[in-house]
TORVOKOL-232006 format. One record per residue: residue in three letters; y, x, z of N, C-alpha, C in turn; residue number from 1. Coordinates in steps of 0.05 Angstrom, whole numbers. Example, Ala and Ser with C-alpha at 12.3 -4.5 7.8 and 13.67 -1.06 7.14 Angstrom:
! residues 2
  residuo     nyy     nxx     nzz    cayy    caxx    cazz     cyy     cxx     czz  num
      ALA    -114     264     156     -90     246     156     -66     264     156    1
      SER     -45     257     142     -21     273     143       1     258     157    2
! end
This chain:
! residues 303
  residuo     nyy     nxx     nzz    cayy    caxx    cazz     cyy     cxx     czz  num
      UNK    2115     436    -706    2108     440    -677    2125     461    -665    1
      UNK    2118     469    -641    2135     486    -625    2127     516    -627    2
      UNK    2146     533    -620    2139     561    -615    2128     563    -587    3
      UNK    2105     575    -584    2092     577    -558    2084     606    -553    4
      UNK    2077     612    -528    2065     638    -522    2035     635    -528    5
      UNK    2021     657    -525    1993     657    -534    1973     648    -513    6
      UNK    1982     641    -489    1963     636    -467    1943     614    -473    7
      UNK    1952     590    -479    1934     568    -484    1919     571    -510    8
      UNK    1932     582    -530    1920     587    -556    1896     605    -553    9
      UNK    1899     627    -538    1877     646    -534    1855     634    -516   10
      UNK    1864     619    -496    1844     607    -478    1825     589    -493   11
      UNK    1835     573    -511    1819     555    -527    1801     571    -546   12
      UNK    1812     592    -558    1796     608    -577    1774     623    -562   13
      UNK    1780     633    -538    1760     648    -523    1737     629    -514   14
      UNK    1745     605    -505    1725     586    -495    1707     575    -518   15
      UNK    1719     572    -542    1704     560    -564    1693     580    -584   16
      UNK    1699     606    -579    1686     626    -596    1697     630    -624   17
      UNK    1723     630    -627    1735     635    -653    1760     653    -649   18
      UNK    1772     661    -671    1796     679    -669    1820     666    -683   19
      UNK    1843     676    -676    1868     668    -688    1878     690    -707   20
      UNK    1885     684    -731    1896     705    -749    1925     711    -741   21
      UNK    1932     736    -743    1960     745    -738    1970     759    -763   22
      UNK    1991     749    -775    2001     759    -800    2029     772    -796   23
      UNK    2032     796    -805    2058     810    -802    2077     801    -824   24
      UNK    2102     796    -816    2123     787    -834    2148     805    -832   25
      UNK    2165     804    -852    2190     819    -851    2213     805    -866   26
      UNK    2208     782    -877    2229     768    -891    2224     738    -892   27
      UNK    2242     723    -904    2240     693    -904    2215     685    -919   28
      UNK    2209     697    -942    2186     689    -958    2160     692    -944   29
      UNK    2157     714    -929    2131     718    -915    2129     698    -892   30
      UNK    2151     692    -878    2150     672    -857    2142     645    -868   31
      UNK    2155     637    -890    2149     612    -903    2120     610    -911   32
      UNK    2109     632    -922    2082     633    -931    2062     627    -908   33
      UNK    2067     641    -886    2049     638    -863    2050     609    -852   34
      UNK    2075     599    -848    2078     572    -837    2067     550    -856   35
      UNK    2071     553    -882    2062     533    -901    2032     532    -902   36
      UNK    2019     555    -901    1989     555    -902    1978     544    -876   37
      UNK    1990     552    -853    1981     542    -827    1983     512    -826   38
      UNK    2005     501    -838    2008     472    -839    1987     459    -856   39
      UNK    1981     472    -879    1960     461    -897    1933     461    -883   40
      UNK    1928     482    -868    1902     485    -854    1901     471    -828   41
      UNK    1924     461    -818    1926     449    -792    1914     466    -770   42
      UNK    1921     492    -771    1910     512    -753    1932     529    -740   43
      UNK    1928     536    -714    1948     553    -701    1949     580    -713   44
      UNK    1972     594    -711    1975     620    -723    1994     637    -707   45
      UNK    1992     663    -711    2010     682    -698    2026     696    -720   46
      UNK    2052     694    -718    2070     709    -736    2079     734    -721   47
      UNK    2071     757    -732    2076     783    -719    2098     798    -734   48
      UNK    2114     812    -718    2137     828    -728    2135     856    -716   49
      UNK    2133     876    -732    2132     903    -722    2160     913    -715   50
      UNK    2161     935    -701    2188     947    -694    2202     954    -720   51
      UNK    2188     964    -740    2201     970    -765    2212     946    -779   52
      UNK    2197     924    -779    2207     899    -791    2231     888    -775   53
      UNK    2230     892    -748    2253     883    -732    2278     899    -738   54
      UNK    2275     925    -743    2298     941    -750    2308     934    -778   55
      UNK    2290     926    -795    2297     919    -823    2312     892    -824   56
      UNK    2301     872    -811    2311     845    -814    2327     835    -790   57
      UNK    2322     847    -766    2335     838    -742    2318     818    -727   58
      UNK    2312     823    -702    2295     805    -687    2307     777    -686   59
      UNK    2334     775    -683    2346     749    -681    2345     733    -707   60
      UNK    2348     747    -729    2346     734    -755    2317     723    -759   61
      UNK    2297     740    -753    2270     731    -757    2263     708    -738   62
      UNK    2273     710    -713    2268     688    -694    2280     662    -705   63
      UNK    2304     662    -716    2316     638    -727    2300     627    -750   64
      UNK    2291     644    -768    2275     635    -791    2249     623    -782   65
      UNK    2236     636    -763    2210     626    -753    2214     599    -739   66
      UNK    2235     596    -724    2240     570    -710    2244     548    -730   67
      UNK    2258     553    -752    2261     532    -773    2234     526    -785   68
      UNK    2219     547    -791    2192     544    -803    2174     527    -786   69
      UNK    2176     531    -759    2158     517    -741    2163     487    -742   70
      UNK    2188     479    -749    2194     450    -750    2181     437    -774   71
      UNK    2172     453    -793    2159     443    -817    2129     448    -816   72
      UNK    2119     456    -793    2091     462    -790    2078     444    -769   73
      UNK    2054     434    -775    2040     416    -757    2026     431    -734   74
      UNK    2025     457    -736    2010     473    -716    2029     490    -700   75
      UNK    2019     498    -676    2034     516    -659    2036     544    -671   76
      UNK    2058     557    -667    2063     584    -676    2071     602    -653   77
      UNK    2058     625    -652    2066     646    -633    2083     666    -649   78
      UNK    2106     673    -638    2123     694    -651    2119     719    -634   79
      UNK    2107     740    -646    2097     763    -631    2108     789    -640   80
      UNK    2116     806    -622    2124     834    -629    2099     850    -630   81
      UNK    2095     863    -653    2071     879    -658    2077     909    -653   82
      UNK    2062     922    -636    2064     951    -631    2092     959    -621   83
      UNK    2102     944    -601    2126     954    -588    2120     980    -573   84
      UNK    2134    1001    -579    2127    1027    -567    2140    1033    -540   85
      UNK    2160    1018    -533    2175    1023    -508    2182     996    -495   86
      UNK    2189     999    -469    2198     975    -455    2223     964    -468   87
      UNK    2241     981    -478    2266     973    -490    2261     956    -515   88
      UNK    2241     964    -531    2234     949    -555    2224     921    -548   89
      UNK    2206     920    -528    2196     894    -520    2217     877    -508   90
      UNK    2235     888    -492    2257     873    -480    2275     861    -502   91
      UNK    2281     877    -523    2298     867    -545    2285     843    -559   92
      UNK    2259     844    -563    2245     821    -575    2245     797    -557   93
      UNK    2240     801    -532    2239     779    -512    2267     766    -511   94
      UNK    2287     783    -509    2315     773    -507    2323     758    -532   95
      UNK    2311     764    -555    2317     750    -580    2301     724    -583   96
      UNK    2283     719    -564    2268     693    -564    2240     695    -573   97
      UNK    2228     719    -575    2200     721    -582    2183     709    -559   98
      UNK    2160     698    -565    2144     685    -545    2121     702    -536   99
      UNK    2117     725    -549    2095     744    -542    2103     772    -551  100
      UNK    2095     792    -536    2101     819    -544    2077     837    -539  101
      UNK    2075     858    -555    2055     879    -550    2069     904    -542  102
      UNK    2061     915    -519    2069     942    -511    2046     961    -518  103
      UNK    2051     979    -536    2030     997    -545    2035    1025    -533  104
      UNK    2023    1029    -510    2025    1055    -496    2000    1071    -500  105
      UNK    1984    1066    -521    1958    1079    -525    1961    1109    -530  106
      UNK    1985    1118    -540    1988    1146    -544    1997    1161    -519  107
      UNK    2003    1146    -498    2011    1158    -473    1987    1166    -455  108
      UNK    1991    1184    -436    1970    1188    -416    1964    1162    -402  109
      UNK    1940    1159    -392    1930    1134    -381    1949    1122    -360  110
      UNK    1957    1137    -340    1974    1127    -319    2002    1119    -329  111
      UNK    2012    1134    -349    2038    1126    -361    2036    1100    -377  112
      UNK    2013    1097    -390    2008    1071    -404    2008    1048    -385  113
      UNK    1995    1052    -362    1994    1031    -342    2023    1025    -331  114
      UNK    2038    1045    -325    2065    1042    -314    2083    1027    -334  115
      UNK    2082    1035    -359    2099    1023    -380    2091     994    -385  116
      UNK    2065     990    -386    2055     963    -391    2062     944    -368  117
      UNK    2058     953    -343    2065     937    -320    2094     929    -320  118
      UNK    2112     948    -328    2140     942    -329    2146     920    -349  119
      UNK    2133     921    -372    2137     900    -392    2126     873    -382  120
      UNK    2103     874    -370    2090     849    -360    2109     835    -340  121
      UNK    2120     850    -322    2138     838    -302    2162     825    -315  122
      UNK    2174     838    -334    2197     827    -348    2190     802    -365  123
      UNK    2167     805    -379    2159     783    -397    2150     758    -382  124
      UNK    2133     762    -362    2122     739    -348    2144     723    -333  125
      UNK    2165     736    -325    2187     722    -313    2202     704    -333  126
      UNK    2196     708    -358    2210     693    -380    2189     677    -396  127
      UNK    2165     673    -385    2144     657    -398    2135     668    -425  128
      UNK    2135     695    -426    2126     709    -450    2100     724    -444  129
      UNK    2081     721    -462    2055     735    -457    2056     763    -468  130
      UNK    2038     780    -457    2038     808    -464    2010     818    -473  131
      UNK    2010     833    -495    1986     846    -504    1991     876    -500  132
      UNK    1970     891    -493    1971     920    -491    1948     932    -507  133
      UNK    1948     958    -509    1927     971    -524    1914     994    -508  134
      UNK    1888     996    -510    1873    1017    -496    1852    1029    -516  135
      UNK    1852    1055    -518    1836    1069    -538    1855    1076    -561  136
      UNK    1845    1091    -580    1861    1100    -603    1850    1089    -629  137
      UNK    1867    1076    -645    1859    1065    -671    1870    1083    -692  138
      UNK    1853    1092    -710    1861    1111    -731    1878    1098    -753  139
      UNK    1894    1114    -766    1908    1104    -790    1938    1105    -788  140
      UNK    1951    1096    -809    1981    1096    -811    1990    1069    -821  141
      UNK    2009    1057    -807    2021    1032    -815    2048    1028    -801  142
      UNK    2069    1025    -817    2096    1021    -806    2103    1045    -789  143
      UNK    2109    1042    -763    2116    1064    -746    2092    1075    -730  144
      UNK    2068    1066    -737    2044    1073    -722    2028    1094    -738  145
      UNK    2019    1115    -724    2002    1135    -737    1984    1148    -716  146
      UNK    1959    1152    -724    1940    1167    -708    1919    1180    -726  147
      UNK    1915    1206    -722    1894    1220    -738    1867    1219    -724  148
      UNK    1867    1209    -699    1842    1209    -683    1835    1180    -675  149
      UNK    1810    1177    -667    1800    1151    -658    1784    1155    -633  150
      UNK    1789    1137    -614    1772    1138    -589    1767    1109    -581  151
      UNK    1742    1102    -579    1735    1074    -573    1742    1067    -544  152
      UNK    1748    1042    -539    1757    1033    -513    1734    1033    -493  153
      UNK    1739    1044    -470    1719    1046    -449    1720    1020    -432  154
      UNK    1697    1007    -427    1697     982    -413    1707     984    -384  155
      UNK    1699    1004    -369    1708    1007    -342    1738    1013    -340  156
      UNK    1747    1029    -359    1775    1035    -360    1791    1010    -367  157
      UNK    1780     993    -385    1793     968    -392    1796     950    -368  158
      UNK    1775     948    -352    1775     932    -328    1797     941    -308  159
      UNK    1798     967    -304    1818     978    -286    1846     973    -297  160
      UNK    1849     977    -323    1876     974    -336    1886     945    -333  161
      UNK    1869     926    -340    1877     898    -338    1883     890    -310  162
      UNK    1867     899    -291    1871     892    -263    1898     902    -253  163
      UNK    1905     926    -260    1929     939    -250    1954     931    -265  164
      UNK    1952     921    -289    1976     914    -305    1981     884    -307  165
      UNK    1960     868    -306    1963     839    -309    1969     829    -337  166
      UNK    1961     846    -357    1965     838    -385    1949     813    -392  167
      UNK    1959     798    -412    1946     773    -420    1925     777    -441  168
      UNK    1927     798    -457    1906     804    -477    1906     834    -482  169
      UNK    1884     844    -493    1881     873    -496    1870     880    -524  170
      UNK    1886     897    -538    1877     907    -563    1858     931    -558  171
      UNK    1835     931    -571    1815     951    -566    1808     966    -592  172
      UNK    1799     990    -589    1790    1007    -611    1761    1003    -616  173
      UNK    1754     993    -640    1726     986    -646    1717     995    -673  174
      UNK    1733    1013    -686    1725    1022    -712    1742    1013    -735  175
      UNK    1761     994    -730    1780     986    -750    1801    1008    -752  176
      UNK    1819    1006    -772    1840    1026    -776    1864    1014    -790  177
      UNK    1887    1025    -784    1912    1016    -797    1915    1026    -825  178
      UNK    1929    1010    -842    1937    1020    -868    1920    1012    -891  179
      UNK    1927    1022    -915    1914    1015    -940    1888    1031    -944  180
      UNK    1886    1054    -931    1862    1070    -933    1850    1074    -905  181
      UNK    1831    1057    -899    1820    1056    -871    1806    1082    -864  182
      UNK    1791    1093    -882    1777    1118    -877    1764    1128    -903  183
      UNK    1754    1151    -902    1741    1162    -926    1716    1146    -932  184
      UNK    1701    1139    -912    1676    1123    -916    1681    1095    -906  185
      UNK    1662    1077    -911    1665    1049    -902    1667    1047    -872  186
      UNK    1688    1033    -861    1690    1031    -832    1666    1017    -820  187
      UNK    1658    1027    -797    1635    1016    -782    1645    1003    -757  188
      UNK    1644     977    -755    1653     963    -731    1633     966    -708  189
      UNK    1644     973    -685    1627     978    -661    1624     952    -645  190
      UNK    1605     935    -653    1602     910    -639    1592     913    -610  191
      UNK    1579     935    -605    1571     941    -578    1595     946    -560  192
      UNK    1616     958    -570    1640     963    -555    1653     936    -548  193
      UNK    1654     918    -568    1666     891    -564    1651     877    -541  194
      UNK    1624     878    -543    1608     864    -523    1611     876    -495  195
      UNK    1611     902    -494    1613     916    -468    1640     912    -455  196
      UNK    1662     913    -471    1688     908    -460    1691     879    -451  197
      UNK    1681     861    -467    1682     832    -460    1667     827    -434  198
      UNK    1644     839    -430    1628     836    -406    1643     847    -381  199
      UNK    1659     867    -386    1675     879    -364    1699     862    -357  200
      UNK    1711     849    -377    1735     832    -372    1732     806    -388  201
      UNK    1713     789    -379    1705     765    -395    1728     744    -398  202
      UNK    1748     745    -380    1769     725    -382    1793     734    -399  203
      UNK    1791     759    -409    1814     770    -423    1809     769    -453  204
      UNK    1827     756    -469    1824     756    -498    1827     784    -509  205
      UNK    1809     791    -528    1809     817    -541    1821     815    -569  206
      UNK    1834     837    -577    1849     837    -603    1838     859    -620  207
      UNK    1835     853    -646    1828     873    -666    1851     879    -685  208
      UNK    1862     904    -683    1883     912    -701    1870     925    -726  209
      UNK    1887     931    -746    1878     945    -770    1855     930    -784  210
      UNK    1857     904    -787    1835     888    -797    1839     878    -826  211
      UNK    1858     889    -840    1862     881    -868    1837     889    -885  212
      UNK    1831     872    -905    1808     877    -922    1815     893    -947  213
      UNK    1841     896    -952    1851     912    -975    1837     902   -1001  214
      UNK    1842     877   -1009    1828     866   -1032    1833     882   -1058  215
      UNK    1812     888   -1072    1814     903   -1097    1831     890   -1118  216
      UNK    1832     863   -1118    1847     850   -1139    1877     855   -1136  217
      UNK    1887     858   -1111    1916     864   -1108    1921     894   -1115  218
      UNK    1903     911   -1106    1906     939   -1113    1905     944   -1143  219
      UNK    1886     930   -1156    1884     933   -1185    1908     923   -1200  220
      UNK    1920     900   -1191    1944     890   -1204    1967     909   -1200  221
      UNK    1970     920   -1176    1991     939   -1171    1989     963   -1190  222
      UNK    1965     973   -1193    1960     996   -1210    1965     989   -1239  223
      UNK    1956     965   -1247    1959     956   -1275    1989     955   -1283  224
      UNK    2006     948   -1264    2034     945   -1271    2051     968   -1260  225
      UNK    2039     992   -1259    2054    1016   -1254    2054    1027   -1226  226
      UNK    2041    1014   -1207    2041    1024   -1180    2021    1046   -1176  227
      UNK    2024    1061   -1155    2006    1083   -1149    1994    1080   -1121  228
      UNK    1969    1074   -1120    1954    1074   -1094    1929    1092   -1099  229
      UNK    1930    1115   -1088    1909    1135   -1094    1882    1128   -1082  230
      UNK    1883    1119   -1057    1858    1112   -1043    1862    1086   -1028  231
      UNK    1842    1069   -1029    1844    1044   -1014    1816    1037   -1003  232
      UNK    1816    1028    -978    1791    1022    -964    1797    1002    -942  233
      UNK    1784     979    -942    1790     959    -922    1765     953    -905  234
      UNK    1769     934    -887    1747     923    -871    1733     902    -888  235
      UNK    1706     902    -887    1691     883    -903    1697     854    -894  236
      UNK    1695     836    -912    1699     807    -905    1677     798    -886  237
      UNK    1653     809    -890    1631     802    -872    1638     810    -843  238
      UNK    1651     833    -839    1658     841    -813    1680     824    -801  239
      UNK    1699     815    -818    1720     797    -808    1708     771    -797  240
      UNK    1689     760    -812    1675     736    -803    1660     741    -777  241
      UNK    1646     763    -776    1630     769    -752    1648     775    -728  242
      UNK    1670     789    -732    1688     794    -709    1700     768    -699  243
      UNK    1706     750    -717    1718     724    -710    1700     708    -692  244
      UNK    1674     713    -694    1654     698    -678    1645     713    -654  245
      UNK    1657     737    -650    1651     753    -626    1672     746    -604  246
      UNK    1676     764    -586    1696     759    -564    1724     766    -573  247
      UNK    1728     774    -599    1754     779    -609    1769     752    -613  248
      UNK    1793     750    -602    1808     725    -604    1832     727    -623  249
      UNK    1839     751    -631    1862     755    -649    1856     777    -669  250
      UNK    1860     771    -695    1854     790    -716    1879     795    -731  251
      UNK    1889     820    -731    1914     827    -744    1911     835    -773  252
      UNK    1928     824    -790    1929     831    -818    1958     835    -827  253
      UNK    1963     859    -838    1990     866    -847    1988     876    -876  254
      UNK    1972     897    -880    1970     910    -906    1963     890    -929  255
      UNK    1945     871    -924    1937     853    -945    1961     837    -955  256
      UNK    1979     829    -937    2002     813    -946    2022     830    -961  257
      UNK    2025     855    -953    2043     874    -968    2032     878    -997  258
      UNK    2005     882    -999    1993     886   -1025    1997     861   -1043  259
      UNK    1992     838   -1031    1994     813   -1047    2022     809   -1057  260
      UNK    2042     813   -1040    2070     809   -1048    2077     829   -1070  261
      UNK    2070     854   -1066    2077     875   -1085    2064     869   -1112  262
      UNK    2039     860   -1112    2024     854   -1136    2039     832   -1152  263
      UNK    2048     811   -1137    2062     789   -1150    2089     798   -1162  264
      UNK    2104     814   -1147    2130     823   -1157    2126     841   -1181  265
      UNK    2108     860   -1180    2104     878   -1202    2095     863   -1227  266
      UNK    2077     844   -1224    2067     829   -1246    2089     812   -1259  267
      UNK    2105     799   -1242    2126     782   -1252    2147     798   -1268  268
      UNK    2155     821   -1257    2175     837   -1271    2164     849   -1297  269
      UNK    2138     856   -1297    2126     867   -1321    2124     846   -1343  270
      UNK    2116     822   -1336    2111     800   -1355    2137     786   -1363  271
      UNK    2157     789   -1346    2183     775   -1351    2205     796   -1348  272
      UNK    2209     813   -1368    2228     835   -1365    2257     825   -1363  273
      UNK    2261     800   -1371    2288     788   -1368    2295     779   -1340  274
      UNK    2276     778   -1322    2281     769   -1295    2298     790   -1280  275
      UNK    2320     781   -1269    2336     798   -1251    2344     784   -1226  276
      UNK    2336     758   -1224    2342     742   -1200    2319     746   -1180  277
      UNK    2325     756   -1156    2304     762   -1137    2288     737   -1129  278
      UNK    2300     714   -1133    2286     689   -1127    2261     686   -1145  279
      UNK    2263     696   -1169    2241     694   -1188    2218     711   -1179  280
      UNK    2223     737   -1175    2200     754   -1168    2191     751   -1140  281
      UNK    2209     743   -1121    2200     738   -1094    2183     713   -1093  282
      UNK    2188     694   -1111    2172     670   -1112    2144     677   -1121  283
      UNK    2142     696   -1141    2116     705   -1150    2101     720   -1128  284
      UNK    2116     737   -1113    2103     751   -1091    2093     732   -1070  285
      UNK    2109     712   -1063    2102     692   -1043    2077     677   -1051  286
      UNK    2074     671   -1076    2051     656   -1086    2025     671   -1079  287
      UNK    2025     697   -1084    2001     713   -1079    1997     717   -1049  288
      UNK    2019     719   -1034    2017     721   -1005    2003     696    -993  289
      UNK    2012     673   -1003    1999     648    -993    1970     647   -1000  290
      UNK    1963     657   -1024    1935     658   -1032    1919     676   -1013  291
      UNK    1930     698   -1006    1917     717    -988    1914     706    -960  292
      UNK    1935     693    -950    1935     681    -923    1914     659    -922  293
      UNK    1913     642    -943    1894     620    -943    1865     631    -942  294
      UNK    1860     652    -957    1833     664    -956    1827     676    -929  295
      UNK    1847     688    -916    1843     700    -889    1837     678    -869  296
      UNK    1849     655    -872    1843     632    -854    1814     624    -858  297
      UNK    1804     624    -883    1777     616    -888    1757     636    -875  298
      UNK    1764     662    -875    1747     682    -862    1748     680    -832  299
      UNK    1772     678    -821    1776     680    -792    1770     653    -778  300
      UNK    1780     632    -789    1778     605    -776    1756     588    -788  301
      UNK    1749     594    -813    1728     578    -826    1738     554    -840  302
      UNK    1765     553    -846    1775     530    -861    1800     538    -877  303
! end
């Protein structure tokens, strides 16, 4: 199928009460894994690329790989820039052919966030690209994103922000967190915040970042074969299911795929010390990534 922007995909999800999973990628194997599982599930999907991944692999390289993958997939795919911190980063992704971008000005003062977001919206919409923004602060560390503090999204501020910027979707702070260690205690999702923000902006798709479940089986495999992960804490699978049935239309998962791939690579190299061809251990990593993505689809989409 085709590469599309998120407009119609989110509209359908919002109207029918389900969410779309968004998986972060950084190489050919991860792109293949997402597209192959989406094809098997016959379900739409969002392939997300962080600024860090873009610097690592190149936006144009990833765009070309995703375009080829889309030709082998029966479902629509959105190619999305995750956490673009500046107008320049978003412009680079748009110019490379991305169909959706996120401008994350959540660390800026409110008026500066509005100004930067509006600038991206104007450039993107002129090129049929949809825009996600963020309001509130989400705790944790992942890629180039870091915050030691958390502040939940205010409904009235969200309404003002969307009205003044024209964004297509809004990432909100609801108790999720970035990274492999979500918090010292079990994260508590603020469903009241989701409901109140949705009531304030009912036509705007809402996004949940930092939604990896950090499966113990991947963490345990990594540790078994020499890896060091001192603390790990994810979002419960029950919360992923519940969020998917709320007003949340997009659920982001990055850490889970990194853990699955690393577990596969470490296991393969430990059990097969003669392997030196990266195709061997990357194939093992991809196998576990596909397993993780398939499970995420079951949680988020129900199939």
